[in-house]
mmCIF file of the N, C-alpha and C atoms, coordinates in Angstrom:
data_MODEL
# 
_entry.id   MODEL 
# 
loop_
_atom_site.group_PDB 
_atom_site.id 
_atom_site.type_symbol 
_atom_site.label_atom_id 
_atom_site.label_alt_id 
_atom_site.label_comp_id 
_atom_site.label_asym_id 
_atom_site.label_entity_id 
_atom_site.label_seq_id 
_atom_site.pdbx_PDB_ins_code 
_atom_site.Cartn_x 
_atom_site.Cartn_y 
_atom_site.Cartn_z 
_atom_site.occupancy 
_atom_site.B_iso_or_equiv 
_atom_site.pdbx_formal_charge 
_atom_site.auth_seq_id 
_atom_site.auth_comp_id 
_atom_site.auth_asym_id 
_atom_site.auth_atom_id 
_atom_site.pdbx_PDB_model_num 
ATOM 1   N N  . MET A 1 1  ? -21.569 76.536 36.724 1.00 0.00 ? 1  MET A N  1 
ATOM 2   C CA . MET A 1 1  ? -21.358 75.257 37.405 1.00 0.00 ? 1  MET A CA 1 
ATOM 3   C C  . MET A 1 1  ? -19.872 74.914 37.385 1.00 0.00 ? 1  MET A C  1 
ATOM 4   N N  . SER A 1 2  ? -19.359 74.493 38.505 1.00 0.00 ? 2  SER A N  1 
ATOM 5   C CA . SER A 1 2  ? -17.942 74.177 38.617 1.00 0.00 ? 2  SER A CA 1 
ATOM 6   C C  . SER A 1 2  ? -17.637 72.849 37.941 1.00 0.00 ? 2  SER A C  1 
ATOM 7   N N  . SER A 1 3  ? -16.470 72.782 37.307 1.00 0.00 ? 3  SER A N  1 
ATOM 8   C CA . SER A 1 3  ? -16.041 71.531 36.681 1.00 0.00 ? 3  SER A CA 1 
ATOM 9   C C  . SER A 1 3  ? -15.205 70.688 37.643 1.00 0.00 ? 3  SER A C  1 
ATOM 10  N N  . LEU A 1 4  ? -15.027 71.183 38.877 1.00 0.00 ? 4  LEU A N  1 
ATOM 11  C CA . LEU A 1 4  ? -14.265 70.433 39.873 1.00 0.00 ? 4  LEU A CA 1 
ATOM 12  C C  . LEU A 1 4  ? -15.098 69.303 40.458 1.00 0.00 ? 4  LEU A C  1 
ATOM 13  N N  . VAL A 1 5  ? -14.450 68.213 40.758 1.00 0.00 ? 5  VAL A N  1 
ATOM 14  C CA . VAL A 1 5  ? -15.108 67.099 41.428 1.00 0.00 ? 5  VAL A CA 1 
ATOM 15  C C  . VAL A 1 5  ? -15.345 67.512 42.878 1.00 0.00 ? 5  VAL A C  1 
ATOM 16  N N  . PRO A 1 6  ? -16.557 67.298 43.403 1.00 0.00 ? 6  PRO A N  1 
ATOM 17  C CA . PRO A 1 6  ? -16.798 67.689 44.798 1.00 0.00 ? 6  PRO A CA 1 
ATOM 18  C C  . PRO A 1 6  ? -15.949 66.844 45.753 1.00 0.00 ? 6  PRO A C  1 
ATOM 19  N N  . PRO A 1 7  ? -15.534 67.419 46.868 1.00 0.00 ? 7  PRO A N  1 
ATOM 20  C CA . PRO A 1 7  ? -14.726 66.660 47.829 1.00 0.00 ? 7  PRO A CA 1 
ATOM 21  C C  . PRO A 1 7  ? -15.531 65.530 48.455 1.00 0.00 ? 7  PRO A C  1 
ATOM 22  N N  . HIS A 1 8  ? -14.831 64.479 48.855 1.00 0.00 ? 8  HIS A N  1 
ATOM 23  C CA . HIS A 1 8  ? -15.476 63.361 49.534 1.00 0.00 ? 8  HIS A CA 1 
ATOM 24  C C  . HIS A 1 8  ? -16.123 63.887 50.813 1.00 0.00 ? 8  HIS A C  1 
ATOM 25  N N  . GLY A 1 9  ? -17.358 63.547 51.038 1.00 0.00 ? 9  GLY A N  1 
ATOM 26  C CA . GLY A 1 9  ? -18.068 64.042 52.214 1.00 0.00 ? 9  GLY A CA 1 
ATOM 27  C C  . GLY A 1 9  ? -18.808 65.340 51.947 1.00 0.00 ? 9  GLY A C  1 
ATOM 28  N N  . GLY A 1 10 ? -18.648 65.923 50.742 1.00 0.00 ? 10 GLY A N  1 
ATOM 29  C CA . GLY A 1 10 ? -19.426 67.085 50.352 1.00 0.00 ? 10 GLY A CA 1 
ATOM 30  C C  . GLY A 1 10 ? -18.798 68.441 50.600 1.00 0.00 ? 10 GLY A C  1 
ATOM 31  N N  . ARG A 1 11 ? -17.789 68.512 51.464 1.00 0.00 ? 11 ARG A N  1 
ATOM 32  C CA . ARG A 1 11 ? -17.155 69.817 51.702 1.00 0.00 ? 11 ARG A CA 1 
ATOM 33  C C  . ARG A 1 11 ? -15.709 69.626 52.143 1.00 0.00 ? 11 ARG A C  1 
ATOM 34  N N  . LEU A 1 12 ? -14.886 70.615 51.816 1.00 0.00 ? 12 LEU A N  1 
ATOM 35  C CA . LEU A 1 12 ? -13.492 70.591 52.250 1.00 0.00 ? 12 LEU A CA 1 
ATOM 36  C C  . LEU A 1 12 ? -13.408 70.918 53.731 1.00 0.00 ? 12 LEU A C  1 
ATOM 37  N N  . LEU A 1 13 ? -12.494 70.283 54.402 1.00 0.00 ? 13 LEU A N  1 
ATOM 38  C CA . LEU A 1 13 ? -12.273 70.558 55.821 1.00 0.00 ? 13 LEU A CA 1 
ATOM 39  C C  . LEU A 1 13 ? -10.850 71.068 56.016 1.00 0.00 ? 13 LEU A C  1 
ATOM 40  N N  . PRO A 1 14 ? -10.578 72.324 55.622 1.00 0.00 ? 14 PRO A N  1 
ATOM 41  C CA . PRO A 1 14 ? -9.225  72.835 55.845 1.00 0.00 ? 14 PRO A CA 1 
ATOM 42  C C  . PRO A 1 14 ? -8.940  72.951 57.340 1.00 0.00 ? 14 PRO A C  1 
ATOM 43  N N  . LEU A 1 15 ? -7.761  72.545 57.736 1.00 0.00 ? 15 LEU A N  1 
ATOM 44  C CA . LEU A 1 15 ? -7.405  72.518 59.156 1.00 0.00 ? 15 LEU A CA 1 
ATOM 45  C C  . LEU A 1 15 ? -6.358  73.571 59.507 1.00 0.00 ? 15 LEU A C  1 
ATOM 46  N N  . LEU A 1 16 ? -6.245  74.593 58.668 1.00 0.00 ? 16 LEU A N  1 
ATOM 47  C CA . LEU A 1 16 ? -5.296  75.673 58.930 1.00 0.00 ? 16 LEU A CA 1 
ATOM 48  C C  . LEU A 1 16 ? -5.861  76.602 59.990 1.00 0.00 ? 16 LEU A C  1 
ATOM 49  N N  . VAL A 1 17 ? -5.001  77.152 60.813 1.00 0.00 ? 17 VAL A N  1 
ATOM 50  C CA . VAL A 1 17 ? -5.445  78.119 61.820 1.00 0.00 ? 17 VAL A CA 1 
ATOM 51  C C  . VAL A 1 17 ? -5.208  79.525 61.290 1.00 0.00 ? 17 VAL A C  1 
ATOM 52  N N  . SER A 1 18 ? -6.074  80.433 61.640 1.00 0.00 ? 18 SER A N  1 
ATOM 53  C CA . SER A 1 18 ? -5.866  81.827 61.239 1.00 0.00 ? 18 SER A CA 1 
ATOM 54  C C  . SER A 1 18 ? -5.953  82.710 62.477 1.00 0.00 ? 18 SER A C  1 
ATOM 55  N N  . ASP A 1 19 ? -7.164  82.896 62.986 1.00 0.00 ? 19 ASP A N  1 
ATOM 56  C CA . ASP A 1 19 ? -7.353  83.750 64.160 1.00 0.00 ? 19 ASP A CA 1 
ATOM 57  C C  . ASP A 1 19 ? -6.648  83.191 65.394 1.00 0.00 ? 19 ASP A C  1 
ATOM 58  N N  . GLU A 1 20 ? -6.546  81.866 65.475 1.00 0.00 ? 20 GLU A N  1 
ATOM 59  C CA . GLU A 1 20 ? -5.963  81.222 66.654 1.00 0.00 ? 20 GLU A CA 1 
ATOM 60  C C  . GLU A 1 20 ? -4.463  80.996 66.500 1.00 0.00 ? 20 GLU A C  1 
ATOM 61  N N  . ARG A 1 21 ? -3.847  81.569 65.472 1.00 0.00 ? 21 ARG A N  1 
ATOM 62  C CA . ARG A 1 21 ? -2.452  81.268 65.146 1.00 0.00 ? 21 ARG A CA 1 
ATOM 63  C C  . ARG A 1 21 ? -1.505  81.502 66.325 1.00 0.00 ? 21 ARG A C  1 
ATOM 64  N N  . GLU A 1 22 ? -1.588  82.657 66.945 1.00 0.00 ? 22 GLU A N  1 
ATOM 65  C CA . GLU A 1 22 ? -0.665  82.972 68.046 1.00 0.00 ? 22 GLU A CA 1 
ATOM 66  C C  . GLU A 1 22 ? -0.841  82.008 69.214 1.00 0.00 ? 22 GLU A C  1 
ATOM 67  N N  . GLY A 1 23 ? -2.085  81.695 69.553 1.00 0.00 ? 23 GLY A N  1 
ATOM 68  C CA . GLY A 1 23 ? -2.345  80.744 70.629 1.00 0.00 ? 23 GLY A CA 1 
ATOM 69  C C  . GLY A 1 23 ? -1.833  79.357 70.285 1.00 0.00 ? 23 GLY A C  1 
ATOM 70  N N  . ALA A 1 24 ? -2.013  78.950 69.025 1.00 0.00 ? 24 ALA A N  1 
ATOM 71  C CA . ALA A 1 24 ? -1.550  77.635 68.588 1.00 0.00 ? 24 ALA A CA 1 
ATOM 72  C C  . ALA A 1 24 ? -0.025  77.559 68.627 1.00 0.00 ? 24 ALA A C  1 
ATOM 73  N N  . LEU A 1 25 ? 0.642   78.621 68.197 1.00 0.00 ? 25 LEU A N  1 
ATOM 74  C CA . LEU A 1 25 ? 2.108   78.637 68.244 1.00 0.00 ? 25 LEU A CA 1 
ATOM 75  C C  . LEU A 1 25 ? 2.617   78.583 69.678 1.00 0.00 ? 25 LEU A C  1 
ATOM 76  N N  . SER A 1 26 ? 1.957   79.305 70.557 1.00 0.00 ? 26 SER A N  1 
ATOM 77  C CA . SER A 1 26 ? 2.343   79.302 71.966 1.00 0.00 ? 26 SER A CA 1 
ATOM 78  C C  . SER A 1 26 ? 2.154   77.912 72.570 1.00 0.00 ? 26 SER A C  1 
ATOM 79  N N  . GLU A 1 27 ? 1.020   77.285 72.270 1.00 0.00 ? 27 GLU A N  1 
ATOM 80  C CA . GLU A 1 27 ? 0.760   75.934 72.780 1.00 0.00 ? 27 GLU A CA 1 
ATOM 81  C C  . GLU A 1 27 ? 1.762   74.936 72.212 1.00 0.00 ? 27 GLU A C  1 
ATOM 82  N N  . ALA A 1 28 ? 2.106   75.081 70.934 1.00 0.00 ? 28 ALA A N  1 
ATOM 83  C CA . ALA A 1 28 ? 3.026   74.149 70.279 1.00 0.00 ? 28 ALA A CA 1 
ATOM 84  C C  . ALA A 1 28 ? 4.394   74.132 70.952 1.00 0.00 ? 28 ALA A C  1 
ATOM 85  N N  . LYS A 1 29 ? 4.813   75.256 71.511 1.00 0.00 ? 29 LYS A N  1 
ATOM 86  C CA . LYS A 1 29 ? 6.123   75.328 72.169 1.00 0.00 ? 29 LYS A CA 1 
ATOM 87  C C  . LYS A 1 29 ? 6.206   74.422 73.389 1.00 0.00 ? 29 LYS A C  1 
ATOM 88  N N  . SER A 1 30 ? 5.056   74.099 73.991 1.00 0.00 ? 30 SER A N  1 
ATOM 89  C CA . SER A 1 30 ? 5.059   73.256 75.188 1.00 0.00 ? 30 SER A CA 1 
ATOM 90  C C  . SER A 1 30 ? 4.869   71.771 74.862 1.00 0.00 ? 30 SER A C  1 
ATOM 91  N N  . LEU A 1 31 ? 4.646   71.445 73.601 1.00 0.00 ? 31 LEU A N  1 
ATOM 92  C CA . LEU A 1 31 ? 4.418   70.055 73.206 1.00 0.00 ? 31 LEU A CA 1 
ATOM 93  C C  . LEU A 1 31 ? 5.738   69.361 72.884 1.00 0.00 ? 31 LEU A C  1 
ATOM 94  N N  . PRO A 1 32 ? 5.774   68.027 73.009 1.00 0.00 ? 32 PRO A N  1 
ATOM 95  C CA . PRO A 1 32 ? 6.990   67.300 72.632 1.00 0.00 ? 32 PRO A CA 1 
ATOM 96  C C  . PRO A 1 32 ? 7.265   67.481 71.136 1.00 0.00 ? 32 PRO A C  1 
ATOM 97  N N  . GLN A 1 33 ? 8.532   67.521 70.770 1.00 0.00 ? 33 GLN A N  1 
ATOM 98  C CA . GLN A 1 33 ? 8.912   67.638 69.367 1.00 0.00 ? 33 GLN A CA 1 
ATOM 99  C C  . GLN A 1 33 ? 9.151   66.257 68.788 1.00 0.00 ? 33 GLN A C  1 
ATOM 100 N N  . ILE A 1 34 ? 8.736   66.075 67.544 1.00 0.00 ? 34 ILE A N  1 
ATOM 101 C CA . ILE A 1 34 ? 8.990   64.824 66.831 1.00 0.00 ? 34 ILE A CA 1 
ATOM 102 C C  . ILE A 1 34 ? 9.584   65.168 65.469 1.00 0.00 ? 34 ILE A C  1 
ATOM 103 N N  . THR A 1 35 ? 10.315  64.232 64.909 1.00 0.00 ? 35 THR A N  1 
ATOM 104 C CA . THR A 1 35 ? 10.887  64.407 63.581 1.00 0.00 ? 35 THR A CA 1 
ATOM 105 C C  . THR A 1 35 ? 10.023  63.645 62.588 1.00 0.00 ? 35 THR A C  1 
ATOM 106 N N  . LEU A 1 36 ? 9.615   64.325 61.522 1.00 0.00 ? 36 LEU A N  1 
ATOM 107 C CA . LEU A 1 36 ? 8.789   63.710 60.493 1.00 0.00 ? 36 LEU A CA 1 
ATOM 108 C C  . LEU A 1 36 ? 9.629   63.439 59.258 1.00 0.00 ? 36 LEU A C  1 
ATOM 109 N N  . ASP A 1 37 ? 9.357   62.303 58.593 1.00 0.00 ? 37 ASP A N  1 
ATOM 110 C CA . ASP A 1 37 ? 10.019  62.061 57.317 1.00 0.00 ? 37 ASP A CA 1 
ATOM 111 C C  . ASP A 1 37 ? 9.229   62.784 56.218 1.00 0.00 ? 37 ASP A C  1 
ATOM 112 N N  . SER A 1 38 ? 9.707   62.734 54.994 1.00 0.00 ? 38 SER A N  1 
ATOM 113 C CA . SER A 1 38 ? 9.078   63.507 53.916 1.00 0.00 ? 38 SER A CA 1 
ATOM 114 C C  . SER A 1 38 ? 7.645   63.055 53.642 1.00 0.00 ? 38 SER A C  1 
ATOM 115 N N  . LYS A 1 39 ? 7.346   61.773 53.784 1.00 0.00 ? 39 LYS A N  1 
ATOM 116 C CA . LYS A 1 39 ? 5.983   61.268 53.575 1.00 0.00 ? 39 LYS A CA 1 
ATOM 117 C C  . LYS A 1 39 ? 5.049   61.812 54.649 1.00 0.00 ? 39 LYS A C  1 
ATOM 118 N N  . GLU A 1 40 ? 5.505   61.814 55.900 1.00 0.00 ? 40 GLU A N  1 
ATOM 119 C CA . GLU A 1 40 ? 4.687   62.332 56.998 1.00 0.00 ? 40 GLU A CA 1 
ATOM 120 C C  . GLU A 1 40 ? 4.447   63.832 56.854 1.00 0.00 ? 40 GLU A C  1 
ATOM 121 N N  . VAL A 1 41 ? 5.459   64.563 56.421 1.00 0.00 ? 41 VAL A N  1 
ATOM 122 C CA . VAL A 1 41 ? 5.290   66.004 56.179 1.00 0.00 ? 41 VAL A CA 1 
ATOM 123 C C  . VAL A 1 41 ? 4.266   66.222 55.077 1.00 0.00 ? 41 VAL A C  1 
ATOM 124 N N  . SER A 1 42 ? 4.364   65.431 54.014 1.00 0.00 ? 42 SER A N  1 
ATOM 125 C CA . SER A 1 42 ? 3.406   65.534 52.906 1.00 0.00 ? 42 SER A CA 1 
ATOM 126 C C  . SER A 1 42 ? 1.986   65.255 53.385 1.00 0.00 ? 42 SER A C  1 
ATOM 127 N N  . ASP A 1 43 ? 1.805   64.200 54.180 1.00 0.00 ? 43 ASP A N  1 
ATOM 128 C CA . ASP A 1 43 ? 0.475   63.881 54.717 1.00 0.00 ? 43 ASP A CA 1 
ATOM 129 C C  . ASP A 1 43 ? -0.045  65.009 55.599 1.00 0.00 ? 43 ASP A C  1 
ATOM 130 N N  . LEU A 1 44 ? 0.820   65.587 56.412 1.00 0.00 ? 44 LEU A N  1 
ATOM 131 C CA . LEU A 1 44 ? 0.428   66.687 57.288 1.00 0.00 ? 44 LEU A CA 1 
ATOM 132 C C  . LEU A 1 44 ? -0.033  67.901 56.478 1.00 0.00 ? 44 LEU A C  1 
ATOM 133 N N  . ILE A 1 45 ? 0.696   68.225 55.425 1.00 0.00 ? 45 ILE A N  1 
ATOM 134 C CA . ILE A 1 45 ? 0.310   69.343 54.558 1.00 0.00 ? 45 ILE A CA 1 
ATOM 135 C C  . ILE A 1 45 ? -1.028  69.061 53.890 1.00 0.00 ? 45 ILE A C  1 
ATOM 136 N N  . MET A 1 46 ? -1.207  67.836 53.389 1.00 0.00 ? 46 MET A N  1 
ATOM 137 C CA . MET A 1 46 ? -2.469  67.478 52.722 1.00 0.00 ? 46 MET A CA 1 
ATOM 138 C C  . MET A 1 46 ? -3.643  67.542 53.700 1.00 0.00 ? 46 MET A C  1 
ATOM 139 N N  . LEU A 1 47 ? -3.449  67.083 54.934 1.00 0.00 ? 47 LEU A N  1 
ATOM 140 C CA . LEU A 1 47 ? -4.499  67.200 55.951 1.00 0.00 ? 47 LEU A CA 1 
ATOM 141 C C  . LEU A 1 47 ? -4.835  68.664 56.215 1.00 0.00 ? 47 LEU A C  1 
ATOM 142 N N  . ALA A 1 48 ? -3.796  69.480 56.386 1.00 0.00 ? 48 ALA A N  1 
ATOM 143 C CA . ALA A 1 48 ? -3.995  70.889 56.737 1.00 0.00 ? 48 ALA A CA 1 
ATOM 144 C C  . ALA A 1 48 ? -4.748  71.655 55.667 1.00 0.00 ? 48 ALA A C  1 
ATOM 145 N N  . MET A 1 49 ? -4.494  71.352 54.392 1.00 0.00 ? 49 MET A N  1 
ATOM 146 C CA . MET A 1 49 ? -5.153  72.099 53.321 1.00 0.00 ? 49 MET A CA 1 
ATOM 147 C C  . MET A 1 49 ? -6.503  71.514 52.936 1.00 0.00 ? 49 MET A C  1 
ATOM 148 N N  . GLY A 1 50 ? -6.908  70.416 53.586 1.00 0.00 ? 50 GLY A N  1 
ATOM 149 C CA . GLY A 1 50 ? -8.224  69.844 53.331 1.00 0.00 ? 50 GLY A CA 1 
ATOM 150 C C  . GLY A 1 50 ? -8.255  68.812 52.225 1.00 0.00 ? 50 GLY A C  1 
ATOM 151 N N  . ALA A 1 51 ? -7.096  68.435 51.689 1.00 0.00 ? 51 ALA A N  1 
ATOM 152 C CA . ALA A 1 51 ? -7.055  67.490 50.573 1.00 0.00 ? 51 ALA A CA 1 
ATOM 153 C C  . ALA A 1 51 ? -7.508  66.085 50.968 1.00 0.00 ? 51 ALA A C  1 
ATOM 154 N N  . PHE A 1 52 ? -7.437  65.740 52.231 1.00 0.00 ? 52 PHE A N  1 
ATOM 155 C CA . PHE A 1 52 ? -7.886  64.428 52.696 1.00 0.00 ? 52 PHE A CA 1 
ATOM 156 C C  . PHE A 1 52 ? -9.283  64.497 53.314 1.00 0.00 ? 52 PHE A C  1 
ATOM 157 N N  . SER A 1 53 ? -10.041 65.547 53.008 1.00 0.00 ? 53 SER A N  1 
ATOM 158 C CA . SER A 1 53 ? -11.408 65.667 53.540 1.00 0.00 ? 53 SER A CA 1 
ATOM 159 C C  . SER A 1 53 ? -12.159 64.379 53.250 1.00 0.00 ? 53 SER A C  1 
ATOM 160 N N  . PRO A 1 54 ? -12.922 63.857 54.174 1.00 0.00 ? 54 PRO A N  1 
ATOM 161 C CA . PRO A 1 54 ? -13.350 64.435 55.433 1.00 0.00 ? 54 PRO A CA 1 
ATOM 162 C C  . PRO A 1 54 ? -12.455 64.087 56.623 1.00 0.00 ? 54 PRO A C  1 
ATOM 163 N N  . LEU A 1 55 ? -11.267 63.521 56.375 1.00 0.00 ? 55 LEU A N  1 
ATOM 164 C CA . LEU A 1 55 ? -10.373 63.217 57.494 1.00 0.00 ? 55 LEU A CA 1 
ATOM 165 C C  . LEU A 1 55 ? -9.964  64.501 58.193 1.00 0.00 ? 55 LEU A C  1 
ATOM 166 N N  . GLN A 1 56 ? -9.877  64.439 59.522 1.00 0.00 ? 56 GLN A N  1 
ATOM 167 C CA . GLN A 1 56 ? -9.529  65.616 60.311 1.00 0.00 ? 56 GLN A CA 1 
ATOM 168 C C  . GLN A 1 56 ? -8.239  65.421 61.093 1.00 0.00 ? 56 GLN A C  1 
ATOM 169 N N  . GLY A 1 57 ? -7.533  64.353 60.827 1.00 0.00 ? 57 GLY A N  1 
ATOM 170 C CA . GLY A 1 57 ? -6.282  64.114 61.532 1.00 0.00 ? 57 GLY A CA 1 
ATOM 171 C C  . GLY A 1 57 ? -5.847  62.666 61.394 1.00 0.00 ? 57 GLY A C  1 
ATOM 172 N N  . PHE A 1 58 ? -4.744  62.363 62.026 1.00 0.00 ? 58 PHE A N  1 
ATOM 173 C CA . PHE A 1 58 ? -4.228  61.001 62.009 1.00 0.00 ? 58 PHE A CA 1 
ATOM 174 C C  . PHE A 1 58 ? -4.992  60.147 63.016 1.00 0.00 ? 58 PHE A C  1 
ATOM 175 N N  . MET A 1 59 ? -4.929  58.844 62.841 1.00 0.00 ? 59 MET A N  1 
ATOM 176 C CA . MET A 1 59 ? -5.568  57.935 63.796 1.00 0.00 ? 59 MET A CA 1 
ATOM 177 C C  . MET A 1 59 ? -4.886  58.046 65.152 1.00 0.00 ? 59 MET A C  1 
ATOM 178 N N  . GLY A 1 60 ? -5.672  57.912 66.194 1.00 0.00 ? 60 GLY A N  1 
ATOM 179 C CA . GLY A 1 60 ? -5.122  57.822 67.536 1.00 0.00 ? 60 GLY A CA 1 
ATOM 180 C C  . GLY A 1 60 ? -4.609  56.412 67.787 1.00 0.00 ? 60 GLY A C  1 
ATOM 181 N N  . ARG A 1 61 ? -3.957  56.227 68.918 1.00 0.00 ? 61 ARG A N  1 
ATOM 182 C CA . ARG A 1 61 ? -3.366  54.929 69.248 1.00 0.00 ? 61 ARG A CA 1 
ATOM 183 C C  . ARG A 1 61 ? -4.401  53.801 69.263 1.00 0.00 ? 61 ARG A C  1 
ATOM 184 N N  . GLU A 1 62 ? -5.574  54.045 69.885 1.00 0.00 ? 62 GLU A N  1 
ATOM 185 C CA . GLU A 1 62 ? -6.583  52.984 69.986 1.00 0.00 ? 62 GLU A CA 1 
ATOM 186 C C  . GLU A 1 62 ? -7.097  52.564 68.613 1.00 0.00 ? 62 GLU A C  1 
ATOM 187 N N  . ASP A 1 63 ? -7.391  53.541 67.743 1.00 0.00 ? 63 ASP A N  1 
ATOM 188 C CA . ASP A 1 63 ? -7.839  53.193 66.393 1.00 0.00 ? 63 ASP A CA 1 
ATOM 189 C C  . ASP A 1 63 ? -6.745  52.451 65.635 1.00 0.00 ? 63 ASP A C  1 
ATOM 190 N N  . TYR A 1 64 ? -5.502  52.924 65.744 1.00 0.00 ? 64 TYR A N  1 
ATOM 191 C CA . TYR A 1 64 ? -4.390  52.276 65.059 1.00 0.00 ? 64 TYR A CA 1 
ATOM 192 C C  . TYR A 1 64 ? -4.260  50.815 65.492 1.00 0.00 ? 64 TYR A C  1 
ATOM 193 N N  . GLN A 1 65 ? -4.271  50.573 66.802 1.00 0.00 ? 65 GLN A N  1 
ATOM 194 C CA . GLN A 1 65 ? -4.130  49.205 67.302 1.00 0.00 ? 65 GLN A CA 1 
ATOM 195 C C  . GLN A 1 65 ? -5.299  48.329 66.859 1.00 0.00 ? 65 GLN A C  1 
ATOM 196 N N  . ARG A 1 66 ? -6.496  48.899 66.819 1.00 0.00 ? 66 ARG A N  1 
ATOM 197 C CA . ARG A 1 66 ? -7.663  48.131 66.375 1.00 0.00 ? 66 ARG A CA 1 
ATOM 198 C C  . ARG A 1 66 ? -7.551  47.790 64.894 1.00 0.00 ? 66 ARG A C  1 
ATOM 199 N N  . VAL A 1 67 ? -7.068  48.723 64.079 1.00 0.00 ? 67 VAL A N  1 
ATOM 200 C CA . VAL A 1 67 ? -6.902  48.456 62.647 1.00 0.00 ? 67 VAL A CA 1 
ATOM 201 C C  . VAL A 1 67 ? -5.849  47.375 62.427 1.00 0.00 ? 67 VAL A C  1 
ATOM 202 N N  . VAL A 1 68 ? -4.741  47.444 63.157 1.00 0.00 ? 68 VAL A N  1 
ATOM 203 C CA . VAL A 1 68 ? -3.695  46.431 63.023 1.00 0.00 ? 68 VAL A CA 1 
ATOM 204 C C  . VAL A 1 68 ? -4.233  45.057 63.422 1.00 0.00 ? 68 VAL A C  1 
ATOM 205 N N  . ALA A 1 69 ? -4.973  44.988 64.515 1.00 0.00 ? 69 ALA A N  1 
ATOM 206 C CA . ALA A 1 69 ? -5.465  43.705 65.033 1.00 0.00 ? 69 ALA A CA 1 
ATOM 207 C C  . ALA A 1 69 ? -6.676  43.177 64.269 1.00 0.00 ? 69 ALA A C  1 
ATOM 208 N N  . ASP A 1 70 ? -7.636  44.070 63.962 1.00 0.00 ? 70 ASP A N  1 
ATOM 209 C CA . ASP A 1 70 ? -8.930  43.614 63.438 1.00 0.00 ? 70 ASP A CA 1 
ATOM 210 C C  . ASP A 1 70 ? -9.326  44.208 62.092 1.00 0.00 ? 70 ASP A C  1 
ATOM 211 N N  . MET A 1 71 ? -8.468  45.047 61.524 1.00 0.00 ? 71 MET A N  1 
ATOM 212 C CA . MET A 1 71 ? -8.769  45.710 60.247 1.00 0.00 ? 71 MET A CA 1 
ATOM 213 C C  . MET A 1 71 ? -10.038 46.559 60.310 1.00 0.00 ? 71 MET A C  1 
ATOM 214 N N  . ARG A 1 72 ? -10.302 47.166 61.462 1.00 0.00 ? 72 ARG A N  1 
ATOM 215 C CA . ARG A 1 72 ? -11.437 48.081 61.588 1.00 0.00 ? 72 ARG A CA 1 
ATOM 216 C C  . ARG A 1 72 ? -11.133 49.113 62.662 1.00 0.00 ? 72 ARG A C  1 
ATOM 217 N N  . LEU A 1 73 ? -11.829 50.247 62.567 1.00 0.00 ? 73 LEU A N  1 
ATOM 218 C CA . LEU A 1 73 ? -11.640 51.308 63.544 1.00 0.00 ? 73 LEU A CA 1 
ATOM 219 C C  . LEU A 1 73 ? -12.353 50.974 64.842 1.00 0.00 ? 73 LEU A C  1 
ATOM 220 N N  . LYS A 1 74 ? -11.853 51.537 65.939 1.00 0.00 ? 74 LYS A N  1 
ATOM 221 C CA . LYS A 1 74 ? -12.493 51.350 67.240 1.00 0.00 ? 74 LYS A CA 1 
ATOM 222 C C  . LYS A 1 74 ? -13.911 51.910 67.214 1.00 0.00 ? 74 LYS A C  1 
ATOM 223 N N  . VAL A 1 75 ? -14.065 53.089 66.621 1.00 0.00 ? 75 VAL A N  1 
ATOM 224 C CA . VAL A 1 75 ? -15.367 53.740 66.501 1.00 0.00 ? 75 VAL A CA 1 
ATOM 225 C C  . VAL A 1 75 ? -15.704 53.825 65.025 1.00 0.00 ? 75 VAL A C  1 
ATOM 226 N N  . ALA A 1 76 ? -16.929 53.507 64.661 1.00 0.00 ? 76 ALA A N  1 
ATOM 227 C CA . ALA A 1 76 ? -17.343 53.577 63.258 1.00 0.00 ? 76 ALA A CA 1 
ATOM 228 C C  . ALA A 1 76 ? -17.549 55.029 62.854 1.00 0.00 ? 76 ALA A C  1 
ATOM 229 N N  . TYR A 1 77 ? -16.877 55.446 61.792 1.00 0.00 ? 77 TYR A N  1 
ATOM 230 C CA . TYR A 1 77 ? -17.040 56.791 61.245 1.00 0.00 ? 77 TYR A CA 1 
ATOM 231 C C  . TYR A 1 77 ? -17.741 56.660 59.904 1.00 0.00 ? 77 TYR A C  1 
ATOM 232 N N  . SER A 1 78 ? -18.861 57.335 59.734 1.00 0.00 ? 78 SER A N  1 
ATOM 233 C CA . SER A 1 78 ? -19.535 57.261 58.446 1.00 0.00 ? 78 SER A CA 1 
ATOM 234 C C  . SER A 1 78 ? -18.772 58.109 57.443 1.00 0.00 ? 78 SER A C  1 
ATOM 235 N N  . GLY A 1 79 ? -18.622 57.576 56.255 1.00 0.00 ? 79 GLY A N  1 
ATOM 236 C CA . GLY A 1 79 ? -17.967 58.321 55.195 1.00 0.00 ? 79 GLY A CA 1 
ATOM 237 C C  . GLY A 1 79 ? -16.453 58.322 55.258 1.00 0.00 ? 79 GLY A C  1 
ATOM 238 N N  . LEU A 1 80 ? -15.855 57.549 56.148 1.00 0.00 ? 80 LEU A N  1 
ATOM 239 C CA . LEU A 1 80 ? -14.403 57.524 56.271 1.00 0.00 ? 80 LEU A CA 1 
ATOM 240 C C  . LEU A 1 80 ? -13.810 56.668 55.164 1.00 0.00 ? 80 LEU A C  1 
ATOM 241 N N  . PHE A 1 81 ? -12.699 57.076 54.644 1.00 0.00 ? 81 PHE A N  1 
ATOM 242 C CA . PHE A 1 81 ? -12.018 56.315 53.616 1.00 0.00 ? 81 PHE A CA 1 
ATOM 243 C C  . PHE A 1 81 ? -10.530 56.318 53.908 1.00 0.00 ? 81 PHE A C  1 
ATOM 244 N N  . PRO A 1 82 ? -9.786  55.340 53.398 1.00 0.00 ? 82 PRO A N  1 
ATOM 245 C CA . PRO A 1 82 ? -8.349  55.308 53.664 1.00 0.00 ? 82 PRO A CA 1 
ATOM 246 C C  . PRO A 1 82 ? -7.630  56.409 52.901 1.00 0.00 ? 82 PRO A C  1 
ATOM 247 N N  . SER A 1 83 ? -6.585  56.962 53.493 1.00 0.00 ? 83 SER A N  1 
ATOM 248 C CA . SER A 1 83 ? -5.805  57.973 52.776 1.00 0.00 ? 83 SER A CA 1 
ATOM 249 C C  . SER A 1 83 ? -4.865  57.275 51.809 1.00 0.00 ? 83 SER A C  1 
ATOM 250 N N  . PRO A 1 84 ? -4.628  57.886 50.655 1.00 0.00 ? 84 PRO A N  1 
ATOM 251 C CA . PRO A 1 84 ? -3.719  57.267 49.685 1.00 0.00 ? 84 PRO A CA 1 
ATOM 252 C C  . PRO A 1 84 ? -2.297  57.243 50.222 1.00 0.00 ? 84 PRO A C  1 
ATOM 253 N N  . SER A 1 85 ? -1.565  56.219 49.871 1.00 0.00 ? 85 SER A N  1 
ATOM 254 C CA . SER A 1 85 ? -0.166  56.109 50.327 1.00 0.00 ? 85 SER A CA 1 
ATOM 255 C C  . SER A 1 85 ? 0.788   56.432 49.216 1.00 0.00 ? 85 SER A C  1 
# 
């Protein structure tokens, strides 16, 4: 029996690409570039390795605006929790 605490939601959701790596790199070249600060880079790494499971990415604009205005997501996600800051 493992002594590790199970991930929130019951399973890790690693978001790293393996087989699709070349396609993802090719697609990334056509996307706009943004500069991330060290906190954003850290959050991106944690998302990619599954440490924020069950989160699968950052909030979109609509969810962000709804949280700012009403303190709730546009769409209800079961099992969602805030990421640590």
